[in-house]
C-alpha positions in Angstrom: 35.9 92.9 90.7 34.5 96.0 92.4 32.9 97.3 89.3 32.6 96.5 85.6 33.8 98.9 83.0 33.1 96.8 79.9 30.0 98.2 78.3 29.5 96.0 75.4 26.6 96.8 73.0 26.2 94.8 69.8 28.7 92.3 68.5 29.8 91.2 72.0 31.7 88.1 70.8 33.5 90.0 68.0 34.6 92.7 70.3 36.1 90.1 72.7 38.0 88.5 69.8 39.3 91.9 68.8 40.6 92.5 72.3 42.3 89.1 72.3 43.9 89.8 68.9 45.2 93.2 70.2 46.7 91.6 73.3 48.3 88.7 71.4 49.7 91.0 68.8 51.9 92.8 71.4 51.2 96.3 70.4 54.1 98.5 71.5 52.0 101.4 72.5 49.7 101.0 75.5 46.4 99.3 74.8 44.3 101.2 77.3 41.1 100.4 75.4 37.7 100.1 77.0 34.3 99.6 75.5 31.5 102.0 76.1 31.2 104.9 78.4 32.5 104.9 82.0 30.9 106.7 84.9 31.8 110.4 84.9 33.5 110.2 88.3 34.1 107.6 90.9 31.4 107.6 93.6 29.9 110.7 92.2 33.0 112.8 93.0 33.5 115.7 90.6 37.3 115.9 90.3 37.8 118.0 87.1 40.9 119.6 85.6 39.4 123.0 86.4 39.1 122.4 90.1 41.8 123.9 92.2 40.3 122.9 95.6 41.4 119.9 97.6 39.3 116.9 96.3 37.0 115.1 98.7 38.0 111.7 97.4 41.2 110.3 95.8 41.0 107.0 94.0 43.8 104.4 94.6 43.7 101.1 92.7 45.1 97.7 93.7 46.0 94.8 91.6 46.9 91.4 93.1 45.8 87.8 93.3 43.4 87.5 96.2 43.8 83.8 96.8 47.6 83.5 97.1 50.2 83.4 99.8 51.1 87.1 99.2 47.6 88.2 98.4 46.0 86.7 101.6 48.5 88.8 103.7 48.5 91.9 101.6 44.7 92.3 101.3 43.9 92.9 104.9 47.0 95.1 105.3 46.0 97.3 102.4 42.5 97.7 103.7 43.7 98.4 107.3 46.1 101.0 105.9 43.3 102.8 104.0 41.2 102.8 107.1 44.1 104.2 109.2 44.8 106.9 106.7 41.1 108.0 106.5 40.9 108.1 110.3 44.1 110.2 110.7 43.2 113.9 110.6 46.8 114.9 110.0 47.0 113.1 106.6 44.9 114.2 103.7 42.5 116.4 105.6 39.1 116.8 103.8 40.2 114.1 101.4 39.2 110.4 101.7 41.1 107.6 100.1 38.9 105.4 98.0 40.3 101.9 97.4 39.4 100.2 94.1 40.6 96.5 94.1 40.9 94.1 91.2 41.9 90.4 91.3 44.5 89.4 88.7 44.1 85.6 89.4 47.8 85.0 88.6 47.0 85.7 84.9 48.8 88.2 82.7 45.8 88.4 80.4 43.3 89.0 83.2 45.7 91.5 84.8 45.7 93.5 81.5 41.9 93.6 81.4 41.7 94.6 85.0 44.2 97.4 84.7 42.3 98.8 81.7 39.1 98.7 83.8 41.0 100.3 86.7 42.4 103.2 84.7 39.0 104.7 83.7 38.5 105.5 87.4 41.1 108.3 87.3 43.3 106.8 90.0 46.3 108.7 91.3 48.3 105.5 91.8 48.1 101.7 91.4 49.3 99.5 94.2 50.5 96.1 93.0 50.9 93.7 91.3 52.6 91.0 93.3 53.8 89.2 90.1 56.9 90.6 88.3 55.7 89.2 85.0 52.4 91.1 85.3 54.3 94.2 86.4 56.2 94.1 83.1 52.9 94.1 81.2 50.9 96.7 83.0 53.9 99.0 83.3 53.3 100.0 79.6 49.7 101.1 80.6 50.8 103.3 83.5 53.7 104.7 81.5 51.2 106.0 78.9 48.8 107.4 81.4 51.4 108.8 83.8 50.1 106.9 86.8 52.7 105.7 89.3 52.7 101.9 89.9 53.7 101.0 93.5 54.5 97.3 93.8 55.0 95.8 97.2 55.9 92.3 95.9 57.4 92.5 92.3 61.1 91.9 93.0 62.4 91.4 89.5 65.6 93.5 89.2 64.9 94.4 85.5 61.8 96.4 86.6 64.2 99.1 87.8 65.2 99.8 84.1 64.7 103.2 82.6 62.1 101.5 80.4 59.6 101.6 83.3 59.9 105.2 84.7 56.5 105.0 86.5 57.3 101.7 88.3 58.3 102.1 91.9 59.2 99.1 94.0 58.2 99.4 97.7 59.9 96.1 98.7 63.4 94.8 98.5 65.0 94.3 95.1 66.0 90.7 94.3 69.4 92.1 93.2 70.4 92.4 96.8 68.9 89.0 97.7 71.0 87.3 95.1 74.2 89.0 96.4 73.2 87.8 99.9 73.0 84.2 98.6 76.4 84.6 96.9 77.9 85.7 100.2 76.4 82.7 101.9 77.9 80.3 99.2 81.3 82.0 99.6 81.1 81.9 103.4 80.7 78.1 103.5 83.4 77.6 100.8 81.3 76.3 98.0 82.3 76.9 94.4 79.4 75.7 92.4 75.6 75.8 92.8 72.6 74.5 90.8 69.9 77.1 90.4 66.3 75.8 90.4 63.9 78.6 89.3 60.6 79.3 87.8 60.9 80.1 84.1 59.4 83.5 84.0 60.6 87.1 84.4 60.8 86.8 88.1 62.9 83.6 88.1 65.1 84.3 85.1 66.1 87.8 86.2 66.9 86.8 89.7 69.1 83.8 88.6 70.9 86.0 86.1 71.9 88.4 88.9 72.9 85.4 91.0 75.3 84.3 88.3 76.9 87.7 88.2 77.2 87.8 92.0 78.8 84.3 92.2 81.3 85.2 89.4 82.6 88.0 91.5 83.2 85.5 94.3 85.1 83.0 92.0 82.0 80.7 92.1 79.5 79.9 89.5 76.1 78.3 88.6 77.0 74.9 87.2 73.5 74.3 85.9 70.3 76.3 85.5 67.2 74.1 86.1 64.1 75.9 84.8 60.6 74.9 85.9 57.4 75.9 84.2 55.3 78.3 86.2 52.7 75.6 86.7 54.9 72.6 86.6 53.3 69.2 87.4 54.8 66.9 90.0 56.1 64.6 87.3 58.0 67.5 85.7 59.5 68.5 89.0 60.5 64.9 89.6 62.2 64.6 86.2 64.1 67.8 86.8 65.3 66.8 90.3 66.4 63.4 89.0 68.5 65.2 86.4 70.2 67.6 88.8 70.8 64.8 91.2 73.1 63.1 88.6 75.4 66.2 88.6 78.3 66.9 90.9 77.0 70.0 92.8 74.9 69.4 95.8 74.2 73.0 96.6 70.7 74.0 95.3 69.3 77.5 95.2 65.5 77.5 94.9 63.9 80.6 93.4 60.3 79.8 92.7 56.8 81.1 93.3 55.5 80.7 96.9 52.3 79.1 95.9 53.9 76.1 94.3 57.3 75.9 95.9 56.5 73.4 98.7 55.8 70.7 96.1 59.4 70.9 95.0 60.6 70.0 98.5 58.0 67.3 98.8 59.3 65.7 95.6 63.0 66.1 96.7 62.3 64.3 100.0 60.7 61.4 98.1 63.9 61.2 96.0 66.0 61.2 99.2 67.5 64.5 98.3 66.9 66.0 101.7 69.6 63.8 103.4 73.2 64.3 104.5 75.4 66.0 101.9 72.8 68.1 100.3 72.5 71.9 100.7 69.2 73.8 100.0 69.0 77.6 99.9 65.6 79.1 99.4 64.9 82.8 98.6 62.4 84.9 100.5 59.4 83.0 99.1 59.8 80.1 101.6 59.6 82.2 104.8 56.5 83.9 103.3 54.8 80.6 103.0 55.9 79.3 106.5 54.8 82.6 108.2 51.4 82.3 106.5 50.7 78.8 107.9 48.2 78.8 110.8 48.8 76.6 112.7 52.3 75.3 111.9 52.0 72.2 109.7 54.3 69.5 111.1 54.3 67.5 107.8 55.4 70.7 105.9 58.1 71.4 108.4 59.4 67.8 108.0 60.0 68.5 104.4 62.3 71.5 105.1 64.6 70.3 107.8 68.1 71.8 107.3 67.1 74.3 104.6 68.7 77.8 104.6 66.3 80.6 103.7 66.3 84.4 103.5 63.6 86.6 104.9 63.1 90.3 104.6 64.6 92.0 107.6 62.2 94.3 109.5 63.1 95.8 112.8 60.9 95.0 115.8 59.7 98.5 116.4 56.8 99.5 118.6 54.9 100.4 115.5 55.3 96.9 114.1 54.4 95.3 117.4 51.2 97.3 117.6 50.2 96.3 114.1 50.9 92.7 114.8 48.8 92.7 117.9 45.7 93.8 116.0 46.3 91.6 112.9 44.1 88.8 114.2 41.2 91.2 114.8 41.2 92.8 111.3 37.7 92.6 109.9 39.0 91.7 106.5 40.7 88.6 107.5 37.7 86.3 107.3 36.4 87.9 104.1 39.7 87.5 102.3 40.6 84.1 103.7 43.9 85.3 105.0 45.6 82.5 106.8 48.6 84.2 108.2 51.0 87.1 108.3 54.2 87.6 106.4 56.6 90.5 105.5 54.6 91.4 102.4 51.8 92.6 104.6 54.1 95.2 106.1 55.3 96.4 102.7 51.7 96.5 101.5 50.6 98.6 104.5 53.6 101.0 104.1 52.8 101.3 100.4 49.4 102.8 101.1 50.9 105.2 103.6 53.6 106.1 101.1 50.9 107.0 98.5 48.9 108.9 101.1 51.8 110.9 102.5 53.0 111.8 99.0 49.5 112.8 97.9 49.2 115.0 101.0 52.5 116.8 100.1 51.4 116.9 96.4 48.2 118.7 97.3 49.8 120.9 99.9 52.1 122.3 97.2 49.1 123.7 95.5 48.7 121.0 92.8 45.4 119.3 92.0 44.2 116.1 90.6 43.5 116.8 86.9 43.2 114.5 84.0 43.3 115.1 80.2 42.5 113.1 77.1 45.3 111.2 75.4 45.4 112.2 71.7 46.7 108.7 70.8 43.5 107.1 72.1 40.9 109.0 70.1 38.5 107.0 68.0 39.5 106.6 64.4 37.9 105.3 61.3 34.5 104.9 63.0 35.8 102.3 65.5 33.4 101.1 68.1 36.2 101.3 70.8 35.6 104.1 73.2 39.3 105.0 73.7 38.5 108.5 75.1 37.7 107.0 78.5 41.4 106.5 79.1 42.8 109.8 80.5 46.3 110.9 81.4 47.1 112.0 85.0 48.4 115.5 84.3 50.3 115.7 87.6 51.7 112.1 87.3 55.3 113.1 86.8 55.3 115.6 89.7 53.5 113.0 91.9 56.1 110.4 91.0 58.9 112.8 92.0 57.1 113.5 95.3 57.0 109.8 96.0 60.7 109.5 95.4 61.4 112.3 97.8 59.4 110.7 100.7 61.3 109.7 103.8 59.4 108.2 106.8 59.5 105.2 109.1 56.9 102.5 108.4 56.2 99.1 109.6 58.9 97.6 107.5 61.5 100.2 108.4 62.8 103.3 106.7 60.8 104.2 103.6 63.3 106.1 101.4 64.5 105.7 97.9 68.0 105.9 96.5 69.0 107.2 93.0 68.2 103.7 91.6 64.7 103.9 93.0 65.4 101.1 95.5 64.7 101.2 99.2 67.7 102.2 101.3 69.3 99.7 103.7 68.4 96.4 102.1 68.8 93.6 104.6 67.7 90.0 105.1 67.5 87.5 108.0 69.3 84.3 107.4 67.1 81.5 108.7 67.9 77.8 109.3 64.7 75.7 109.3 64.6 72.9 111.9 62.2 71.2 114.2 58.8 72.9 114.1 60.1 76.3 113.2 63.1 78.3 112.0 66.2 79.7 113.8 67.9 83.0 112.8 71.6 82.3 112.3 72.6 85.8 111.2 71.8 88.8 109.0 72.9 90.1 105.7 73.0 93.7 104.6 74.7 95.4 101.7 76.4 97.6 104.3 78.3 94.9 106.1 77.6 91.5 104.5 77.0 88.5 106.8 76.9 89.3 110.5 75.4 88.0 113.7 74.8 91.6 114.8 71.6 93.4 113.7 72.0 95.7 110.7 70.7 98.7 112.7 73.7 98.4 115.0 76.2 98.0 112.2 74.8 101.2 110.5 76.3 103.2 113.3 79.8 101.7 112.7 82.2 102.1 109.8 81.4 100.0 106.8 83.3 96.7 106.7 82.6 93.9 104.2 86.0 92.2 104.4 86.1 88.4 104.5 87.3 88.3 108.1 84.2 90.2 109.3 81.7 87.8 107.8 80.1 85.7 110.5 77.1 83.3 111.0 76.0 81.1 113.8 76.3 77.3 113.2 73.5 75.7 111.2 71.9 72.2 111.2 72.0 70.8 107.7 69.8 68.1 106.0 70.4 64.8 107.7 70.5 66.5 111.1 74.3 67.2 111.0 76.2 70.2 112.1 79.1 69.4 109.8 79.1 71.8 106.8 78.5 69.8 103.6 81.2 69.6 101.1 78.7 70.8 98.5 79.6 68.4 95.7 80.1 64.7 95.1 80.9 62.3 92.3 77.5 61.0 91.3 77.2 57.2 91.5 76.0 57.0 87.9 78.2 59.8 86.7 81.2 59.5 84.3 84.7 59.0 85.8 87.2 61.8 85.5 89.0 62.0 82.2 92.6 62.6 83.1 95.1 63.5 80.4 98.6 62.0 80.9 101.6 63.1 78.8 102.9 60.2 76.7 106.6 61.0 77.2 109.5 59.5 75.3 112.2 61.1 77.5 112.6 61.2 81.2 110.1 58.4 81.6 110.8 58.2 85.3 108.3 61.1 85.8 105.4 59.7 83.7 105.1 57.2 80.8 102.9 54.6 79.3 102.6 51.2 80.9 101.3 47.9 79.7 99.8 47.0 83.0 96.8 48.7 84.5 96.1 51.6 84.9 98.1 52.0 81.7 100.5 54.7 83.0 103.3 54.8 85.6 105.9 57.1 87.0 106.6 59.5 89.9 103.7 61.9 89.0 101.2 59.1 88.8 102.2 57.7 92.2 101.9 61.2 93.8 98.4 61.6 92.3 97.2 58.2 93.4 98.5 58.7 96.9 96.8 62.1 97.1 93.5 60.7 95.9 93.7 57.9 98.5 93.7 60.6 101.2 90.4 62.2 100.1 87.4 61.3 102.2 85.4 60.2 99.1 86.1 58.1 96.0 87.3 59.7 92.8 86.6 57.4 89.8 89.0 58.3 87.0 90.6 56.9 83.9 93.9 57.9 82.4 94.0 59.0 78.8 97.4 59.3 77.1 98.1 62.5 75.2 100.7 62.3 72.5 101.8 59.9 69.7 104.6 58.2 71.7 107.2 59.3 69.2 108.0 62.6 70.7 107.0 64.5 73.9 103.6 66.2 73.6 103.3 70.0 73.8 102.2 70.7 77.3 100.4 73.9 76.4 98.1 71.8 74.2 97.3 69.5 77.1 96.4 72.4 79.4 94.3 74.0 76.6 92.5 70.7 76.2 91.6 70.7 79.9 90.2 74.2 79.6 88.1 73.2 76.5 86.6 70.3 78.5 88.2 67.6 76.4 89.8 66.4 79.6 88.7 66.9 83.2 92.3 67.2 84.5 95.9 66.7 83.5 98.3 64.7 85.7 102.0 64.7 85.0 105.0 67.0 85.0 102.9 70.1 84.2 104.7 73.3 85.1 102.6 76.0 86.8 103.2 79.1 84.7 101.2 82.4 84.4 99.5 81.9 81.1 98.3 78.4 82.1 96.8 79.6 85.4 94.6 82.0 83.4 92.6 79.1 81.9 92.9 76.2 84.4 93.2 75.7 88.2 96.4 74.1 89.6 96.8 72.2 92.8 99.5 72.9 95.3 102.9 72.1 93.7 104.2 68.7 94.4 107.6 69.3 92.9 109.7 72.4 92.9 111.1 73.4 89.6 112.8 76.2 87.7 114.8 76.8 84.6 118.6 76.4 84.7 121.5 76.4 82.2 123.6 73.3 81.8 126.8 73.5 79.7 130.1 71.6 79.1 132.8 72.3 81.6 136.5 71.6 81.8 138.8 71.1 84.7 140.9 73.9 85.9 144.7 73.0 86.0 146.7 73.7 89.1 148.8 76.9 89.0 152.2 77.6 90.7 150.6 80.7 92.1 147.7 78.9 93.7 148.8 80.0 97.1 147.7 83.5 96.3 144.1 82.5 95.3 142.5 82.3 98.8 142.6 86.1 99.2 141.6 88.8 96.8 144.1 91.4 95.8 142.4 94.0 98.0 142.5 91.5 100.9 146.2 91.0 100.5 146.9 94.7 100.4 144.9 95.5 103.6 146.4 92.5 105.4 150.0 93.6 104.6 149.3 97.1 105.6 147.9 96.1 109.0 151.0 93.9 109.6 153.2 97.0 109.2 150.7 99.3 111.1 150.6 97.0 114.1 154.4 96.6 114.0 154.9 100.4 114.0 152.3 100.9 116.8 153.9 98.3 119.0 157.4 99.9 118.3 156.1 103.3 119.4 154.6 101.9 122.5 157.6 99.8 123.5 160.5 102.0 122.3 161.0 104.0 125.5 160.8 101.1 128.0 162.0 98.0 126.0 165.6 97.8 125.1 164.7 95.2 122.4 163.0 98.0 120.4 166.0 100.4 120.7 169.2 100.7 118.7 170.3 102.4 115.5 167.7 103.5 113.1 168.5 100.7 110.7 168.3 98.2 113.6 164.9 99.6 114.7 163.5 99.5 111.2 164.4 95.9 110.9 162.8 95.2 114.3 159.6 96.7 113.1 159.4 94.5 110.0 160.6 91.4 111.8 158.1 91.8 114.6 155.2 92.6 112.3 155.5 89.5 110.1 156.7 87.1 112.7 153.3 87.5 114.4 151.8 85.7 111.5 153.3 82.5 112.8 153.3 83.6 116.5 157.1 83.3 116.4 158.1 86.8 117.5 160.9 86.8 120.1 160.6 90.3 121.3 158.7 90.7 124.6 156.2 93.5 125.1 156.5 95.3 128.4 154.0 98.1 128.3 150.3 97.5 129.0 149.2 99.3 125.9 151.6 97.3 123.7 150.3 94.0 125.1 146.7 95.2 124.6 147.4 95.9 120.9 149.3 92.7 120.4 146.5 90.5 122.0 143.9 92.0 119.6 146.2 91.6 116.6 147.1 88.0 117.4 143.4 87.2 117.5 143.0 88.8 114.0 145.9 86.8 112.7 144.5 83.6 114.1 141.2 84.1 112.1 143.1 85.1 109.0 145.4 82.1 109.1 142.5 79.7 109.7 140.5 81.1 106.8 143.5 81.1 104.5 144.4 77.5 105.3 140.8 76.3 104.7 140.4 78.1 101.4 143.8 77.0 100.1 143.0 73.4 101.1 139.7 73.6 99.1 141.4 75.0 96.1 144.1 72.4 96.0 142.0 69.3 96.8 138.6 69.9 95.3 138.2 69.5 91.5 137.8 72.9 89.9 135.6 73.1 86.8 134.9 76.1 84.7 132.8 77.0 81.7 133.0 79.9 79.2 129.2 80.3 79.8 128.6 81.9 83.2 124.7 81.8 83.2 121.6 82.8 81.3 122.8 86.4 80.8 126.0 85.5 79.0 124.1 82.8 77.1 121.4 85.2 75.9 123.9 87.8 74.9 125.7 85.5 72.5 124.6 84.1 69.1 125.3 80.4 69.7 122.6 77.7 69.5 120.7 76.7 72.6 119.1 73.4 73.3 115.5 73.0 74.7 113.4 70.0 75.5 110.7 69.0 73.1 107.3 70.1 74.3 108.7 72.2 77.2 107.5 75.7 78.0 111.2 76.8 78.1 111.1 77.4 74.3 108.3 80.0 74.6 109.9 81.5 77.7 113.2 82.1 76.0 111.5 83.7 72.9 108.8 85.8 74.7 110.6 86.8 77.9 114.3 86.9 77.0 113.9 87.9 73.3 116.2 85.1 72.1 115.9 84.5 68.4 113.9 81.4 67.5 116.5 80.4 65.0 119.0 79.8 67.9 116.8 77.2 69.6 117.4 73.5 68.9 114.7 71.0 69.9 116.1 68.0 71.7 113.9 64.9 71.9 115.8 62.6 74.2 118.5 62.4 76.9 120.9 60.9 74.4 120.6 64.0 72.2 121.3 66.2 75.3 124.8 64.5 75.7 125.5 64.4 72.0 124.7 68.0 71.2 126.6 69.3 74.3 129.7 67.2 73.4 129.6 68.4 69.8 129.5 72.0 70.8 128.3 75.0 68.6 131.1 74.7 66.1 130.3 71.1 65.1 126.5 71.2 64.9 125.8 70.9 68.6 124.7 73.5 71.1 126.5 75.8 73.5 124.2 75.0 76.4 120.8 73.5 77.3 118.0 75.4 79.1 115.6 73.1 80.9 113.8 72.6 84.2 115.9 71.5 87.2 114.2 68.1 87.8 115.1 67.0 84.3 118.6 68.4 84.5 119.3 66.5 87.7 118.4 63.2 86.1 120.4 64.1 83.0 123.5 65.0 85.1 123.2 61.8 87.1 122.9 59.7 83.9 125.9 61.4 82.3 128.1 60.8 85.4 128.2 64.5 86.1 130.1 65.2 82.9 128.3 68.5 82.6 127.5 71.2 85.1 124.8 73.7 85.9 126.2 77.2 85.4 124.8 80.3 86.9 121.8 80.5 89.1 118.3 79.1 88.7 116.6 82.0 86.9 112.9 81.1 87.3 111.0 79.7 90.3 108.0 77.5 89.7 106.7 74.0 90.4 104.7 71.1 89.0 101.0 70.7 89.8 98.0 68.8 88.6 95.7 70.9 86.3 91.9 71.0 86.6 89.2 72.9 85.0 88.4 76.3 86.4 86.7 76.3 89.8 87.0 72.6 90.2 86.6 71.7 93.9 89.0 68.8 93.4 91.9 71.2 93.0 91.4 72.5 96.5 90.9 69.1 98.1 94.0 67.6 96.3 96.1 70.6 97.4 95.3 69.7 101.0 96.1 66.1 100.3 99.5 67.0 98.7 100.4 69.0 101.8 99.6 66.0 104.0 101.8 63.8 101.8 104.6 66.3 102.3 104.1 66.5 106.1 104.0 62.8 106.7 107.0 62.0 104.5 105.2 60.0 101.9 106.1 62.5 99.1 109.8 62.1 99.8 109.4 58.3 99.8 107.8 58.5 96.3 110.6 60.8 95.2 113.3 58.4 96.5 111.5 55.5 94.7 111.6 57.0 91.2 114.3 59.8 91.3 117.3 58.4 93.1 120.4 59.7 91.4 124.0 60.6 91.9 124.6 63.9 93.7 126.1 66.2 91.2 126.9 69.7 92.4 124.3 72.1 91.3 126.9 74.8 90.6 130.2 74.7 88.8 132.9 75.5 91.4 134.1 78.7 89.9 137.4 80.0 91.2 136.1 83.3 92.2 133.7 81.7 94.7 136.7 80.5 96.8 138.3 83.9 97.0 138.1 85.5 100.5 137.4 89.2 100.1 137.7 92.1 102.5 134.0 92.2 103.2 134.3 89.1 105.2 137.0 90.5 107.5 136.5 94.3 107.7 135.0 93.9 111.2 138.2 92.4 112.5 140.4 95.0 110.9 138.1 97.7 112.3 138.5 96.4 115.9 142.2 96.2 115.5 142.4 99.7 114.1 140.4 101.1 117.0 142.6 99.4 119.5 145.7 100.9 117.9 144.2 104.3 117.8 143.2 104.2 121.5 146.6 103.0 122.6 148.4 105.7 120.6 146.1 108.4 122.1 146.7 107.3 125.6 150.5 107.0 124.9 150.9 110.5 123.5 148.7 112.1 126.3 151.2 110.6 128.8 154.1 111.9 126.7 152.7 115.4 126.7 152.1 115.4 130.4 155.8 114.4 131.0 157.1 116.9 128.6 155.3 119.8 130.3 156.9 118.8 133.6 160.3 118.6 131.9 160.0 122.1 130.2 161.7 125.0 132.2 159.4 127.5 133.9 158.6 130.9 132.5 161.0 132.8 134.8 164.0 130.8 133.8 163.0 131.1 130.2 162.9 134.9 130.6 166.4 135.1 132.0 167.8 133.1 129.2 166.1 135.4 126.7 167.8 138.5 128.3 171.2 136.9 128.0 170.9 135.4 124.6 170.1 137.5 121.5 166.7 136.9 120.0 166.4 134.2 117.3 164.1 133.8 114.4 160.6 132.3 115.0 161.3 129.3 112.6 164.5 128.5 114.5 162.6 128.5 117.8 159.9 126.2 116.5 162.5 123.9 115.0 164.4 123.8 118.2 161.1 122.9 120.1 160.3 120.1 117.8 163.8 118.7 118.1 163.6 118.9 121.8 160.2 117.1 121.8 161.6 114.3 119.5 164.7 114.0 121.6 162.4 113.8 124.7 160.3 111.1 123.2 163.4 109.2 122.1 164.8 109.1 125.6 164.2 106.1 127.8 161.4 106.3 130.3 163.8 105.8 133.2 166.0 108.7 132.1 163.0 111.0 131.9 161.8 110.1 135.4 165.3 110.8 136.8 165.4 114.2 135.1 162.0 115.2 136.4 162.6 114.0 139.9 165.4 116.4 141.1 163.5 119.3 139.4 160.5 118.5 141.4 162.6 118.6 144.6 164.0 122.0 143.8 160.6 123.5 143.2 159.5 122.2 146.6 162.5 123.7 148.3 162.1 127.1 146.7 158.5 127.3 147.6 158.8 126.1 151.3 159.0 128.9 154.2 161.7 129.0 156.9 161.0 128.8 160.6 161.1 132.6 161.1 158.5 133.1 158.5 160.9 134.1 155.6 161.1 132.3 152.4 164.3 130.4 151.8 165.8 131.3 148.4 168.6 129.5 146.6 172.1 130.8 146.7 
């Protein structure tokens, strides 16, 4: 210690006992008690509350363990920082930093005594301690005296609580380190870890945060293995033997750096550093390794394949300059520092943080003044001189100044967020191998895991998606690059307790067996085949669930798995929503869904069965098109084809005869026009399709057995009031009650396949049921056994499947899902199905009559094509008619002469006459029209041709 502040007069032993009693009693108020009188001012400096000038000396205290991994690196760095500040004229001009150091010796008791001695020196800040546990204790002292506590190594997340307003962490919070470990665990696909930690504030708080971080990733800490702060080798060995008997092989080690290596030494002696094991160490391990000078080969051999996190600090010129002079620091020999680690950087930056903040504080016109604490005055003639403990009057303002600081130090940017944590927390992910370590990536709370430095990622948009997480490959214990599975079945562990439904119906799926292993069935064979595909043995025993007199309730089996009465459930367990909330299921190995089965009766043949292939709408449209096409062809052929001429009665009969005779392709009238043939070709194609479809549908109706039921599906069943049968123990009962709101009184529990047939045959009027609701695999077996006497009506109204149930986050669920997919791909799953579930093929649906009706929606495209063809033909035909009619009509001059001779007629008479002329023109034969137009064209040419003498020849 730099100086002693315990001035003990008489009764020295009694005063020590009193101090011990006060410390042990855990007084809530700070116990800043000192004995005797302290020097008036440190180093003779007169810094009083009345002084407004800049002080010549400012005292800064330090608390840390000199002889420790962190202390041996921090001591020289703190001393160097003080020297650099005092030699820099731009920082604290006319004021010299005076460093007062105290050694805590890793003891909470001694740390309390040391901080009490430190406080009487009127320090403006305390740098340290390195221990989170000690930081909890002395935080009460600095809170009372308003002195900021700047810790470069206390990483306990709970120190950021509002309970410690004067505690300021100048290193990274373990909160972020635990989230980095959770991301690493998730990245490699592990679901469970075992946490090995030192049982103090530092260890407990960190592992608590790790549990929360893993829970957010659907992973968990399967076991928390606590070590005493000074655990012996035998205690470490006993703990490792215990965790080695557990399934998880992923160990997260969060211990103190001074004793952590002994854990790995013991693990190696127990052969726990071999293939299949995963070791993840927090930042304590790189701190130890970096401090080793030179590298110890034996130590490195203990750590082959370990993953570790190290504080990420950018390789700036400032950092390189400091590293280059590290070996020449005068304090290195005196402090026994054996190496450099990241805590040296944080310790150096902490001194500069205090110096810069103090410079700003003094530049703002404030001074360093202290006042007595009324709570610490002597009372009742006590010999304790409490008045030597004084409050820093500007402590609150100085703390706020510290929080506002923003500069670049050796460790990076020194700036605090609203939670008083350093901004941009980041870690290097190291893989230890050979005689050193290899960086396989980075972690930051900005982008998660990456192979790109955080400084580069800060310039890009934030992205923490799973697809953006990357690390380089690692070498694991046992010198393998294959990522360990992360869990095994321990050799001396208990086999899996597998619950099997003790069914009394549908025993083909699963049932009790007298021969080993005591159960048999389709589900058992699937499970055994899947287990045989796993790359590791899975010892297990089957445990029947149920009394053998009735089917067990499957919800109870699933609940028992969730409550750890079983490790898994194998059988016909349906994957439904409420079950997935408490257990994990494998990939479904059997598709399933609820269906309705009901009695059906055969539909008797009808004398009007020939009308059933088409719907009424289809018949009407088809008949209309027969007449339409007949009329169109008559219009197109009437002028040129003598077979389409005659009296009106004869022509009408021709239209009908031609239209319907095309149905059998037996029309005797020939089509002469191009347009008529075009329409007829299109129509004959339509007729061919309609005839073929009609023939196929009618054949099906007359030859296939038609069955019908008065129940059409689940909707009609739920709407009625008739009883419904459900299988005993099935989830269908709860589904009908909870989801479809069917009264519980309507449901009848059926315990066997025989009861299925009996109750369906009796019907609702004779004590039976109207229908049965059950899963499709059961119904298929039932229909096969009943010779297809019943039918499934309606559609399958739920979609689900059967899977094997495991406890939450069980890695076996994932591995078995992969195995089931392999069984499906290689055909073994179908072979097992054929072995147990071969049955007669009953139609899944009752062949309802309406399903065989052909509707207009199946043929409207054909009718549309035919209609377009008719329309185009008619347009072309009438355009040709209009052109001919214009040539046939007299010219304007002739029309005028006629008008002069004849008296004027009413307008209606003129229009009527024109229409009659047009109709008469259309009704004429094509040949007659051409003969009438031909001479008229010749006359026009004669009238318009000139004579040889140049005069126009006019008609006589």
